[in-house]
C-alpha positions as CSV (number, residue, x, y, z in Angstrom):
1,X,-59.7,-37.9,1.4
2,X,-58.9,-40.0,-1.6
3,X,-59.2,-43.7,-1.4
4,X,-55.9,-44.3,-3.4
5,X,-52.7,-42.3,-3.0
6,X,-50.6,-41.5,-6.0
7,X,-51.1,-41.4,-9.8
8,X,-52.3,-44.8,-11.1
9,X,-55.3,-46.2,-12.8
10,X,-58.2,-46.1,-10.4
11,X,-56.7,-43.5,-8.1
12,X,-59.4,-41.1,-6.7
13,X,-59.1,-37.5,-5.6
14,X,-61.8,-35.7,-3.6
15,X,-60.9,-32.1,-4.8
16,X,-59.1,-30.3,-7.5
17,X,-56.4,-29.0,-5.2
18,X,-55.6,-32.5,-4.0
19,X,-55.4,-33.6,-7.7
20,X,-53.1,-30.7,-8.6
21,X,-50.9,-31.4,-5.5
22,X,-50.4,-35.0,-6.7
23,X,-49.8,-33.8,-10.2
24,X,-46.9,-31.6,-9.0
25,X,-45.5,-34.4,-6.8
26,X,-45.6,-36.8,-9.7
27,X,-43.6,-34.5,-12.0
28,X,-41.0,-33.9,-9.3
29,X,-40.5,-37.6,-8.4
30,X,-40.5,-38.9,-12.0
31,X,-38.4,-36.0,-13.3
32,X,-40.9,-35.2,-16.1
33,X,-42.6,-32.0,-17.2
34,X,-46.3,-32.3,-18.0
35,X,-48.9,-29.9,-19.4
36,X,-52.7,-29.8,-19.6
37,X,-53.3,-30.9,-23.1
38,X,-57.1,-31.1,-22.8
39,X,-59.7,-30.1,-20.2
40,X,-63.5,-29.6,-20.0
41,X,-65.2,-27.7,-17.3
42,X,-68.3,-28.8,-15.3
43,X,-70.4,-26.2,-16.9
44,X,-69.4,-27.3,-20.5
45,X,-70.0,-31.0,-19.5
46,X,-73.4,-30.3,-18.1
47,X,-74.5,-29.0,-21.5
48,X,-73.5,-32.3,-23.0
49,X,-75.0,-34.5,-20.2
50,X,-77.6,-32.4,-18.3
51,X,-78.9,-35.3,-16.2
52,X,-75.6,-36.6,-15.0
53,X,-74.7,-35.6,-11.4
54,X,-71.6,-33.5,-11.0
55,X,-70.1,-31.6,-8.1
56,X,-69.5,-28.0,-9.1
57,X,-66.7,-27.6,-6.6
58,X,-64.5,-29.9,-8.7
59,X,-64.4,-27.3,-11.5
60,X,-63.5,-29.8,-14.2
61,X,-65.1,-32.9,-15.7
62,X,-62.2,-34.0,-17.9
63,X,-58.4,-33.4,-17.7
64,X,-55.7,-34.9,-19.9
65,X,-52.1,-34.4,-18.7
66,X,-49.4,-35.0,-21.4
67,X,-45.7,-34.9,-21.6
68,X,-44.3,-31.5,-22.8
69,X,-42.9,-33.4,-25.8
70,X,-46.3,-34.9,-26.6
71,X,-49.6,-33.7,-28.0
72,X,-50.3,-32.7,-31.6
73,X,-47.1,-32.4,-33.6
74,X,-46.4,-28.9,-34.7
75,X,-46.5,-28.4,-38.4
76,X,-44.9,-25.2,-39.8
77,X,-46.9,-23.3,-42.3
78,X,-44.1,-21.1,-43.5
79,X,-41.9,-21.4,-46.6
80,X,-38.8,-22.7,-44.8
81,X,-36.9,-19.4,-44.9
82,X,-36.5,-19.5,-41.1
83,X,-34.7,-22.8,-40.8
84,X,-33.7,-22.5,-37.2
85,X,-37.3,-22.7,-35.8
86,X,-37.6,-25.5,-33.3
87,X,-40.3,-27.3,-31.3
88,X,-40.5,-29.5,-28.3
89,X,-43.2,-31.7,-29.8
90,X,-41.8,-35.2,-30.6
91,X,-45.1,-37.3,-30.4
92,X,-44.3,-38.5,-26.9
93,X,-47.1,-41.0,-25.9
94,X,-47.0,-40.2,-22.2
95,X,-50.5,-39.3,-21.0
96,X,-52.7,-39.3,-17.8
97,X,-56.4,-39.0,-18.3
98,X,-58.6,-38.0,-15.4
99,X,-62.4,-38.1,-15.4
100,X,-65.3,-37.7,-13.0
101,X,-66.4,-40.7,-11.0
102,X,-69.9,-42.2,-11.8
103,X,-71.4,-40.3,-8.9
104,X,-69.8,-37.1,-10.0
105,X,-68.3,-36.4,-6.6
106,X,-64.6,-37.1,-7.2
107,X,-61.8,-37.4,-9.8
108,X,-60.7,-40.8,-11.0
109,X,-57.6,-41.7,-13.1
110,X,-59.0,-43.6,-16.1
111,X,-55.9,-44.1,-18.2
112,X,-52.2,-43.8,-17.7
113,X,-49.3,-44.3,-20.1
114,X,-45.9,-43.6,-18.5
115,X,-43.6,-44.6,-21.4
116,X,-41.6,-41.8,-23.2
117,X,-39.9,-41.7,-26.6
118,X,-37.0,-39.6,-25.2
119,X,-34.6,-39.7,-22.3
120,X,-36.0,-38.8,-18.9
121,X,-33.5,-37.1,-16.7
122,X,-33.6,-34.6,-13.9
123,X,-31.0,-32.4,-15.7
124,X,-33.3,-32.2,-18.8
125,X,-36.3,-31.3,-16.7
126,X,-34.4,-28.5,-14.9
127,X,-33.8,-26.7,-18.2
128,X,-37.5,-26.1,-18.7
129,X,-38.9,-22.7,-17.8
130,X,-41.1,-23.9,-14.9
131,X,-38.0,-24.8,-12.9
132,X,-36.8,-21.3,-11.8
133,X,-36.2,-21.5,-8.0
134,X,-32.9,-21.5,-6.3
135,X,-31.4,-24.8,-5.3
136,X,-32.4,-26.5,-2.1
137,X,-29.4,-25.1,-0.2
138,X,-30.4,-21.6,-1.1
139,X,-34.1,-22.3,-0.1
140,X,-33.1,-23.7,3.3
141,X,-30.5,-21.1,4.1
142,X,-30.9,-17.5,3.1
143,X,-27.2,-16.9,3.8
144,X,-26.5,-18.2,0.3
145,X,-27.9,-15.0,-1.1
146,X,-25.3,-12.8,0.7
147,X,-22.7,-10.9,-1.3
148,X,-20.0,-13.2,0.0
149,X,-21.6,-16.3,-1.7
150,X,-22.8,-14.5,-4.8
151,X,-19.6,-12.8,-5.6
152,X,-17.5,-9.8,-4.6
153,X,-19.3,-6.5,-5.2
154,X,-22.8,-8.0,-5.1
155,X,-25.4,-7.1,-2.5
156,X,-28.8,-8.5,-1.7
157,X,-31.5,-6.2,-2.9
158,X,-35.0,-5.4,-1.5
159,X,-37.2,-8.4,-0.8
160,X,-40.4,-8.0,-2.7
161,X,-43.7,-9.7,-2.1
162,X,-44.5,-12.8,-4.2
163,X,-46.8,-11.8,-7.1
164,X,-49.4,-14.4,-7.8
165,X,-49.2,-13.5,-11.5
166,X,-45.6,-14.5,-11.7
167,X,-46.4,-18.1,-12.5
168,X,-48.4,-17.0,-15.5
169,X,-46.1,-14.3,-16.8
170,X,-42.6,-15.6,-16.1
171,X,-42.6,-19.3,-16.9
172,X,-41.7,-18.8,-20.6
173,X,-39.0,-16.2,-19.9
174,X,-36.5,-18.2,-17.9
175,X,-34.2,-20.1,-20.2
176,X,-31.2,-19.7,-18.0
177,X,-30.2,-19.6,-14.3
178,X,-29.8,-16.0,-13.3
179,X,-28.1,-17.2,-10.1
180,X,-25.0,-18.1,-12.2
181,X,-24.8,-14.7,-13.8
182,X,-24.3,-12.8,-10.5
183,X,-20.6,-13.9,-9.9
184,X,-19.7,-13.0,-13.4
185,X,-21.2,-9.5,-13.1
186,X,-19.8,-9.0,-9.6
187,X,-16.2,-9.7,-10.9
188,X,-16.3,-6.5,-13.0
189,X,-13.9,-3.9,-11.4
190,X,-15.8,-1.1,-9.7
191,X,-19.1,-2.7,-10.7
192,X,-22.3,-2.4,-8.6
193,X,-24.5,-5.5,-8.5
194,X,-27.7,-5.8,-6.6
195,X,-30.0,-8.9,-6.6
196,X,-33.7,-8.6,-6.0
197,X,-35.3,-11.7,-4.4
198,X,-38.8,-12.5,-3.1
199,X,-39.6,-13.9,0.3
200,X,-39.7,-17.3,-1.3
201,X,-36.1,-17.1,-2.3
202,X,-37.0,-16.6,-6.0
203,X,-34.5,-14.5,-7.8
204,X,-36.6,-11.7,-9.5
205,X,-33.9,-9.4,-11.0
206,X,-30.3,-8.4,-11.1
207,X,-29.2,-4.7,-11.1
208,X,-25.8,-3.9,-12.7
209,X,-24.0,-0.7,-13.2
210,X,-20.2,-0.2,-13.6
211,X,-18.2,2.9,-12.7
212,X,-18.2,4.3,-16.2
213,X,-22.0,4.0,-16.5
214,X,-22.5,5.8,-13.2
215,X,-20.1,8.6,-14.1
216,X,-21.8,9.2,-17.4
217,X,-25.2,9.4,-15.8
218,X,-23.8,11.9,-13.3
219,X,-22.8,14.2,-16.1
220,X,-25.9,13.9,-18.4
221,X,-28.9,12.9,-16.2
222,X,-31.5,15.2,-17.7
223,X,-33.2,12.8,-20.1
224,X,-33.5,9.0,-19.3
225,X,-34.6,6.5,-21.9
226,X,-35.9,3.1,-20.7
227,X,-36.8,0.0,-22.6
228,X,-36.0,-3.7,-22.6
229,X,-34.9,-6.5,-24.8
230,X,-37.2,-9.6,-24.7
231,X,-34.8,-12.2,-25.8
232,X,-31.2,-12.8,-26.9
233,X,-29.9,-15.6,-29.2
234,X,-31.4,-18.8,-27.7
235,X,-32.3,-17.0,-24.4
236,X,-35.6,-15.5,-23.3
237,X,-34.5,-13.0,-20.7
238,X,-36.0,-9.5,-20.3
239,X,-33.0,-7.1,-20.2
240,X,-33.8,-3.5,-19.4
241,X,-31.5,-0.9,-21.0
242,X,-31.3,2.6,-19.4
243,X,-29.8,5.3,-21.7
244,X,-28.9,9.0,-21.6
245,X,-27.9,11.4,-24.4
246,X,-24.5,12.9,-23.9
247,X,-23.3,16.3,-25.0
248,X,-22.4,15.1,-28.5
249,X,-25.8,13.5,-29.1
250,X,-24.5,9.9,-28.5
251,X,-26.6,7.3,-26.7
252,X,-24.8,6.2,-23.6
253,X,-25.7,3.1,-21.6
254,X,-26.0,3.9,-17.9
255,X,-27.5,0.8,-16.3
256,X,-28.6,-2.8,-17.0
257,X,-31.4,-4.8,-15.4
258,X,-31.8,-8.5,-15.9
259,X,-35.3,-9.5,-14.8
260,X,-37.3,-12.7,-14.6
261,X,-40.5,-10.8,-15.5
262,X,-41.9,-7.4,-16.4
263,X,-44.2,-7.1,-13.3
264,X,-44.9,-3.7,-11.7
265,X,-43.3,-4.6,-8.4
266,X,-40.1,-5.8,-10.1
267,X,-39.6,-2.6,-12.1
268,X,-40.5,-0.5,-9.0
269,X,-37.8,-2.2,-6.9
270,X,-35.2,-1.8,-9.7
271,X,-36.0,1.9,-10.2
272,X,-35.8,2.5,-6.4
273,X,-32.3,0.9,-6.4
274,X,-31.3,3.0,-9.4
275,X,-32.4,6.2,-7.5
276,X,-30.6,5.1,-4.4
277,X,-27.3,4.3,-6.1
278,X,-27.3,7.5,-8.3
279,X,-27.8,10.8,-6.5
280,X,-28.0,12.5,-9.9
281,X,-31.4,10.9,-10.3
282,X,-32.8,14.0,-8.6
283,X,-31.8,16.0,-11.7
284,X,-33.8,13.9,-14.1
285,X,-36.1,16.1,-16.1
286,X,-37.7,13.6,-18.5
287,X,-38.2,9.8,-18.5
288,X,-39.2,8.2,-21.8
289,X,-40.4,4.6,-22.0
290,X,-42.8,2.5,-24.0
291,X,-46.5,2.8,-23.5
292,X,-47.0,0.2,-20.8
293,X,-49.6,1.7,-18.4
294,X,-48.1,0.5,-15.1
295,X,-44.6,1.9,-16.0
296,X,-46.0,5.4,-16.0
297,X,-47.4,4.9,-12.5
298,X,-44.2,3.4,-11.2
299,X,-42.0,6.2,-12.6
300,X,-44.4,8.8,-11.2
301,X,-44.2,7.2,-7.8
302,X,-40.4,6.7,-7.6
303,X,-39.4,9.8,-9.6
304,X,-42.2,12.3,-8.9
305,X,-40.1,15.3,-9.9
306,X,-39.5,14.1,-13.5
307,X,-41.9,14.2,-16.5
308,X,-42.9,11.0,-18.1
309,X,-43.4,10.8,-21.9
310,X,-44.2,7.7,-23.9
311,X,-42.8,6.5,-27.2
312,X,-44.7,7.8,-30.2
313,X,-44.3,4.5,-32.1
314,X,-45.7,2.5,-29.1
315,X,-48.6,4.9,-28.7
316,X,-49.7,4.6,-32.3
317,X,-49.3,0.8,-32.1
318,X,-51.4,0.7,-29.0
319,X,-54.2,2.6,-30.8
320,X,-54.2,0.2,-33.6
321,X,-54.4,-2.7,-31.2
322,X,-57.1,-1.3,-28.9
323,X,-59.3,0.4,-31.5
324,X,-60.9,-2.6,-33.3
325,X,-64.4,-3.4,-34.4
326,X,-64.8,-6.2,-31.9
327,X,-63.5,-4.3,-28.8
328,X,-65.4,-1.0,-29.4
329,X,-68.4,-2.4,-31.3
330,X,-67.8,0.0,-34.3
331,X,-67.9,-0.4,-38.0
332,X,-64.9,-0.6,-40.2
333,X,-65.5,3.0,-41.4
334,X,-65.9,4.3,-37.8
335,X,-62.7,2.5,-36.8
336,X,-60.7,4.1,-39.7
337,X,-62.1,7.5,-38.7
338,X,-61.2,7.0,-35.0
339,X,-57.7,5.9,-35.9
340,X,-57.2,9.0,-38.1
341,X,-58.3,11.3,-35.3
342,X,-56.1,9.6,-32.7
343,X,-53.2,9.7,-35.1
344,X,-53.6,13.4,-35.7
345,X,-53.9,13.9,-31.9
346,X,-50.5,12.4,-31.4
347,X,-49.0,15.0,-33.7
348,X,-51.0,18.0,-32.4
349,X,-48.6,20.9,-31.9
350,X,-50.8,23.0,-29.6
351,X,-53.6,22.8,-27.1
352,X,-55.9,24.5,-29.6
353,X,-55.2,21.8,-32.2
354,X,-55.7,19.1,-29.6
355,X,-59.0,20.5,-28.5
356,X,-60.3,20.7,-32.1
357,X,-59.5,17.0,-32.6
358,X,-61.0,16.1,-29.3
359,X,-64.3,17.6,-30.3
360,X,-64.1,15.7,-33.6
361,X,-63.8,12.5,-31.5
362,X,-66.8,13.4,-29.5
363,X,-68.8,14.1,-32.6
364,X,-68.3,10.5,-33.8
365,X,-70.9,9.4,-31.2
366,X,-69.1,6.1,-30.6
367,X,-69.6,5.9,-26.9
368,X,-67.4,2.9,-26.2
369,X,-64.5,4.6,-28.0
370,X,-65.1,7.9,-26.2
371,X,-65.2,6.1,-22.8
372,X,-62.0,4.2,-23.7
373,X,-60.2,7.5,-24.6
374,X,-61.3,9.2,-21.4
375,X,-60.3,6.3,-19.3
376,X,-56.8,5.7,-20.8
377,X,-55.6,8.8,-22.7
378,X,-57.3,12.1,-22.1
379,X,-55.9,12.9,-18.6
380,X,-52.4,11.8,-19.6
381,X,-52.2,13.8,-22.9
382,X,-49.1,15.6,-21.7
383,X,-47.2,12.3,-22.0
384,X,-48.1,11.3,-25.6
385,X,-49.1,14.4,-27.6
386,X,-46.1,15.8,-29.4
387,X,-46.9,19.4,-28.7
388,X,-47.0,18.8,-25.0
389,X,-44.0,16.5,-24.8
390,X,-41.4,19.1,-25.8
391,X,-42.5,21.6,-23.2
392,X,-39.6,20.3,-21.1
393,X,-36.1,18.9,-22.0
394,X,-36.5,16.0,-24.4
395,X,-33.8,17.0,-27.0
396,X,-36.6,16.5,-29.6
397,X,-36.6,12.7,-28.9
398,X,-40.1,11.3,-29.6
399,X,-39.4,7.6,-29.7
400,X,-37.1,5.0,-28.0
401,X,-35.4,4.2,-31.2
402,X,-32.1,4.9,-29.6
403,X,-32.6,2.1,-27.1
404,X,-33.8,-0.3,-29.9
405,X,-30.8,0.5,-32.0
406,X,-28.4,-0.1,-29.2
407,X,-30.2,-3.4,-28.3
408,X,-29.8,-4.6,-31.9
409,X,-26.1,-3.8,-31.9
410,X,-25.6,-5.6,-28.6
411,X,-27.6,-8.7,-29.9
412,X,-25.5,-8.8,-33.0
413,X,-22.2,-8.5,-31.0
414,X,-23.2,-11.1,-28.4
415,X,-24.4,-13.7,-30.9
416,X,-24.6,-17.3,-29.8
417,X,-23.4,-18.5,-26.4
418,X,-23.3,-21.7,-24.5
419,X,-24.2,-20.8,-20.9
420,X,-25.2,-17.8,-18.8
421,X,-21.6,-17.0,-17.8
422,X,-20.5,-16.8,-21.4
423,X,-23.5,-14.6,-22.1
424,X,-22.5,-12.1,-19.4
425,X,-18.9,-12.0,-20.7
426,X,-19.9,-11.5,-24.3
427,X,-22.5,-8.8,-23.3
428,X,-19.9,-6.8,-21.3
429,X,-17.5,-7.0,-24.2
430,X,-20.2,-5.7,-26.5
431,X,-20.8,-2.8,-24.1
432,X,-17.1,-2.0,-24.1
433,X,-17.1,-2.1,-27.9
434,X,-20.0,0.4,-28.1
435,X,-18.1,2.7,-25.7
436,X,-15.0,2.5,-27.9
437,X,-17.0,3.5,-31.0
438,X,-18.5,6.5,-29.1
439,X,-14.9,7.5,-28.1
440,X,-13.8,7.2,-31.7
441,X,-16.7,9.4,-32.9
442,X,-15.8,11.9,-30.1
443,X,-12.2,12.2,-31.5
444,X,-13.6,12.6,-35.0
445,X,-15.8,15.4,-33.8
446,X,-12.7,17.6,-33.3
447,X,-11.2,16.5,-36.6
448,X,-14.2,17.3,-38.7
449,X,-14.4,20.8,-40.0
450,X,-17.7,22.6,-40.6
451,X,-19.4,21.6,-43.8
452,X,-19.5,25.2,-45.0
453,X,-16.5,27.6,-44.5
454,X,-17.3,30.0,-41.7
455,X,-16.2,33.6,-41.4
456,X,-13.8,34.1,-38.6
457,X,-15.9,36.9,-36.9
458,X,-19.3,35.4,-37.6
459,X,-21.7,34.1,-35.0
460,X,-21.6,30.7,-36.6
461,X,-17.9,30.6,-36.1
462,X,-18.2,31.6,-32.4
463,X,-20.9,28.9,-31.8
464,X,-18.7,26.3,-33.6
465,X,-15.9,27.0,-31.1
466,X,-18.3,26.9,-28.2
467,X,-20.6,23.9,-28.9
468,X,-20.1,20.2,-29.7
469,X,-20.6,19.0,-33.3
470,X,-24.1,17.7,-32.5
471,X,-25.3,20.9,-30.9
472,X,-23.6,23.2,-33.5
473,X,-25.3,21.4,-36.4
474,X,-28.7,22.3,-34.8
475,X,-27.7,25.9,-34.1
476,X,-26.3,26.3,-37.5
477,X,-29.6,25.4,-39.1
478,X,-31.4,27.8,-36.8
479,X,-29.0,30.6,-37.9
480,X,-29.8,29.9,-41.5
481,X,-33.6,29.9,-40.9
482,X,-33.5,33.0,-38.8
483,X,-33.2,35.3,-41.8
484,X,-36.7,34.1,-43.0
485,X,-38.5,34.7,-39.7
486,X,-41.1,37.5,-39.7
487,X,-43.0,38.9,-36.7
488,X,-46.7,39.6,-36.4
489,X,-46.3,42.0,-33.5
490,X,-43.6,43.6,-31.4
491,X,-44.3,44.6,-27.8
492,X,-41.2,45.9,-26.0
493,X,-39.0,43.0,-25.2
494,X,-41.5,40.4,-26.5
495,X,-42.5,39.5,-30.0
496,X,-44.8,37.1,-31.7
497,X,-43.2,35.5,-34.7
498,X,-45.1,33.9,-37.6
499,X,-45.5,30.2,-36.7
500,X,-47.2,27.6,-38.9
501,X,-48.8,25.4,-36.3
502,X,-48.8,27.2,-32.9
503,X,-48.7,30.8,-31.5
504,X,-45.5,31.5,-29.6
505,X,-44.0,34.4,-27.8
506,X,-40.2,35.1,-28.0
507,X,-37.7,37.4,-26.5
508,X,-33.9,37.9,-26.6
509,X,-33.2,35.1,-24.2
510,X,-36.3,32.9,-24.2
511,X,-38.9,31.4,-26.5
512,X,-42.0,29.2,-26.3
513,X,-41.2,27.1,-29.4
514,X,-40.5,23.4,-29.1
515,X,-36.9,23.7,-30.2
516,X,-35.8,26.1,-27.5
517,X,-37.7,24.4,-24.7
518,X,-36.6,20.9,-25.7
519,X,-33.0,21.5,-26.7
520,X,-32.0,24.5,-24.5
521,X,-30.3,26.1,-27.5
522,X,-31.0,29.4,-29.3
523,X,-33.8,29.0,-31.8
524,X,-34.5,30.9,-35.0
525,X,-37.0,33.1,-33.3
526,X,-34.6,34.3,-30.6
527,X,-31.8,34.8,-33.2
528,X,-34.1,36.8,-35.5
529,X,-35.4,39.0,-32.6
530,X,-31.9,39.7,-31.4
531,X,-30.9,40.6,-35.0
532,X,-33.9,42.9,-35.2
533,X,-32.9,44.6,-31.9
534,X,-29.3,44.9,-33.0
535,X,-28.0,42.6,-30.3
536,X,-25.1,40.2,-30.8
537,X,-26.3,36.8,-32.2
538,X,-23.6,35.0,-30.2
539,X,-24.6,34.6,-26.6
540,X,-23.2,31.7,-24.6
541,X,-25.9,32.0,-21.9
542,X,-28.5,30.9,-24.5
543,X,-26.8,27.4,-24.6
544,X,-27.2,24.8,-21.9
545,X,-23.7,24.0,-20.4
546,X,-24.2,20.3,-21.3
547,X,-23.8,21.2,-25.0
548,X,-20.5,23.1,-24.7
549,X,-17.1,21.6,-25.7
550,X,-15.7,22.6,-22.3
551,X,-18.2,20.5,-20.4
552,X,-17.9,17.6,-22.8
553,X,-14.1,17.5,-22.8
554,X,-13.9,17.8,-19.0
555,X,-16.3,14.9,-18.5
556,X,-15.3,12.6,-21.4
557,X,-12.9,9.8,-20.5
558,X,-10.9,10.2,-23.7
559,X,-10.2,13.9,-23.1
560,X,-10.3,14.1,-19.3
561,X,-7.1,15.7,-17.9
562,X,-5.8,16.6,-14.6
563,X,-7.6,19.9,-14.6
564,X,-10.3,18.4,-12.4
565,X,-7.9,17.6,-9.6
566,X,-6.4,21.2,-9.7
567,X,-9.8,22.8,-9.2
568,X,-9.6,22.2,-5.5
569,X,-7.8,24.3,-2.9
570,X,-6.6,27.9,-3.4
571,X,-5.3,27.2,-6.9
572,X,-6.8,29.4,-9.6
573,X,-9.5,27.9,-11.8
574,X,-8.0,26.0,-14.6
575,X,-8.3,27.1,-18.2
576,X,-10.7,25.3,-20.5
577,X,-9.3,21.7,-20.9
578,X,-7.7,20.7,-24.1
579,X,-7.3,17.3,-25.7
580,X,-4.3,15.3,-24.4
581,X,-1.0,15.6,-26.1
582,X,-1.4,12.2,-27.7
583,X,-4.5,13.4,-29.5
584,X,-3.7,17.0,-30.0
585,X,-2.0,16.4,-33.3
586,X,-4.8,14.1,-34.5
587,X,-7.5,16.8,-33.7
588,X,-6.0,19.3,-36.1
589,X,-7.9,19.5,-39.4
590,X,-6.1,17.5,-42.1
591,X,-5.8,18.9,-45.6
592,X,-8.5,17.7,-48.1
593,X,-6.0,15.5,-50.0
594,X,-5.2,13.7,-46.7
595,X,-8.8,13.3,-45.9
596,X,-9.5,11.7,-49.2
597,X,-6.6,9.3,-48.7
598,X,-7.8,8.4,-45.2
599,X,-11.3,7.4,-46.5
600,X,-9.8,5.3,-49.2
601,X,-7.5,3.5,-46.8
602,X,-10.2,3.1,-44.2
603,X,-12.5,1.2,-46.7
604,X,-9.6,-1.2,-47.5
605,X,-8.8,-1.7,-43.8
606,X,-12.5,-2.5,-43.1
607,X,-12.5,-5.2,-45.8
608,X,-9.2,-6.5,-44.4
609,X,-10.7,-6.8,-40.9
610,X,-13.7,-8.7,-42.2
611,X,-11.5,-11.2,-44.1
612,X,-9.3,-11.7,-41.1
613,X,-12.4,-12.4,-38.9
614,X,-13.7,-15.0,-41.3
615,X,-10.5,-17.0,-41.6
616,X,-10.2,-20.3,-39.7
617,X,-9.3,-20.1,-36.0
618,X,-5.9,-21.8,-36.5
619,X,-4.9,-19.2,-39.1
620,X,-6.2,-16.1,-37.4
621,X,-3.0,-15.7,-35.3
622,X,-0.8,-15.7,-38.3
623,X,-3.1,-13.2,-40.1
624,X,-3.0,-10.9,-37.2
625,X,0.8,-11.2,-36.9
626,X,1.1,-10.2,-40.6
627,X,-1.1,-7.1,-40.2
628,X,0.8,-6.1,-37.0
629,X,4.1,-6.4,-38.7
630,X,3.0,-4.2,-41.6
631,X,1.7,-1.6,-39.1
632,X,5.0,-1.6,-37.1
633,X,7.1,-1.3,-40.3
634,X,5.1,1.7,-41.6
635,X,5.2,3.3,-38.1
636,X,9.0,3.2,-38.3
637,X,9.0,4.8,-41.8
638,X,9.9,1.6,-43.6
639,X,8.4,0.1,-46.8
640,X,6.6,-3.2,-47.2
641,X,6.5,-5.6,-50.2
642,X,4.0,-8.4,-50.1
643,X,4.5,-11.6,-52.2
644,X,1.5,-13.9,-52.6
645,X,2.6,-17.6,-52.3
646,X,-0.6,-19.4,-51.2
647,X,-2.2,-19.4,-54.6
648,X,-0.7,-21.8,-57.3
649,X,0.2,-19.6,-60.2
650,X,0.8,-20.5,-63.9
651,X,4.1,-21.9,-65.0
652,X,5.0,-18.7,-66.7
653,X,4.2,-16.5,-63.6
654,X,5.4,-18.9,-60.9
655,X,7.7,-16.9,-58.5
656,X,10.5,-18.3,-56.5
657,X,9.5,-18.5,-52.9
658,X,12.0,-18.6,-50.0
659,X,13.1,-22.1,-49.1
660,X,12.5,-21.7,-45.4
661,X,8.8,-20.7,-45.7
662,X,5.9,-23.2,-46.1
663,X,3.9,-22.9,-49.3
664,X,0.7,-21.6,-47.7
665,X,2.2,-18.6,-45.8
666,X,2.5,-15.1,-47.2
667,X,5.8,-13.4,-46.9
668,X,6.4,-9.8,-45.8
669,X,9.6,-8.1,-46.7
670,X,11.0,-4.8,-45.4
671,X,13.2,-2.7,-47.6
């Protein structure tokens, strides 16, 4: 036992655990946050003083604890373009120096400076990342984690084991209190909120999915894209985004995970909750994520029926990070050769091309690189080689750029916020804004005519009436390329077309090419073979139902009608749903002159919206009222005349303003 209790000059500690326990108590009692600014191990000290007695069980010979605002002052080496960079270092003098006793058998506090050059308050300490547990009431009573106390619609998720790595991987990620986010998320109508906590009452993650997200996933569950955002504006919070691709090729958000860390167990629990809350998860064909090794293992365990593929960009970046001269003990020339071979492997279109590159890798005789490749990549080649990826439904998606683009839009829309509740509110508004934009593009899809005039009786015209705009653009290109397809051999109902990178076999309803297997649409080989056999090029069975207009209209909230309700009972099956009456006139193709006018007016309206958004807060209401008045007058068929009165004109041009209007207000007159 130590001879002196507490941190003060002369205090002694018989073990490192006893010292660390007092170190933590001192921080809590004094409301300060310390860090280990300097340390020297027993092994390093013995090289400096080999004859000095030292107890190896103490681990350290010197330890300096400093305030988190102390230590060497950070000096930026940049040019000053990023002006919003901040640091905690303010040259705080607080320091506690611990050294070995003369006999080397215990720790002794040699120096202690407790003065600070900043305010020391408990509230200030709580905002640092180390403080991430629930409050004392929540720790003493687990009832505080029930849905009643966290908010309506929230439920307590699976309790997971405490991970010893959490203290090293999550301390820098918690800049807010997730506990306060739960009621704001639970207040969403028809929202589903699940909290994941550990046995120590540490909030690990929040699962959120509203009704619209769940409904979208039920209709288009085949391909799931998963990635995360590390941080928002002023907030380090890993936020996982789960996306699907709808029938018009749009990226639709289907779930949000807010996590304290990126640990294997946390992701595993969240994925299990997602599977439990969404029965359509059984129909997932492909899951795409970044190249984190443990994520593949988790997905394979929770969703064993789906195929995992990794992002091409992350795979190439991992190769550049792992294949270095230091890690693999190779020369610069050997490293460049290895990277070139691995890069070509990623783009291999067939098993033959992959095997050729694999033997080239073996011929390099770089044993460490070969062992690294066998251990991490060779057995999982179906997940990262392009030729193997698209053997199942992927919709020709090779990267998670869709997730990254959506995350950038959400970050721009959320902007700066003051607390976690405001962050949740702004994020949900941004999600609604993205849905509105998708709905607008859905309406525009029915307004937009084909780029090239189609013959009324042609196969292209038939596919245009069957498919959505996204799917038709793909099929239209295949129709154009089909006339250039030639065949090497014809064997009954099978044929081998000329292919540049891989040998494929095709028939009238199936093909081994990447386009057909990945898109579930007729490829150029099928169309060319049907034309050769005299069959009709238009065949609805060649198109997956998810790409049809009928499926898209029935399941899209903008166009959903009452036909779904009439499909039950003995009533006959409803006809293909049409756009609602309010949109039916808008979906007719406008004449070219009207289209040109629309684009011109749209550009002006965009600029007007930007100017209105930039005006002062006290003037925004009047600006919005003026624009609303103009819109209402035009809707009634009236005419509008605008007189500018907020700019001081010359004496010759000075107009006479109405007496009852202030000089800084525009006037709008209706004729």
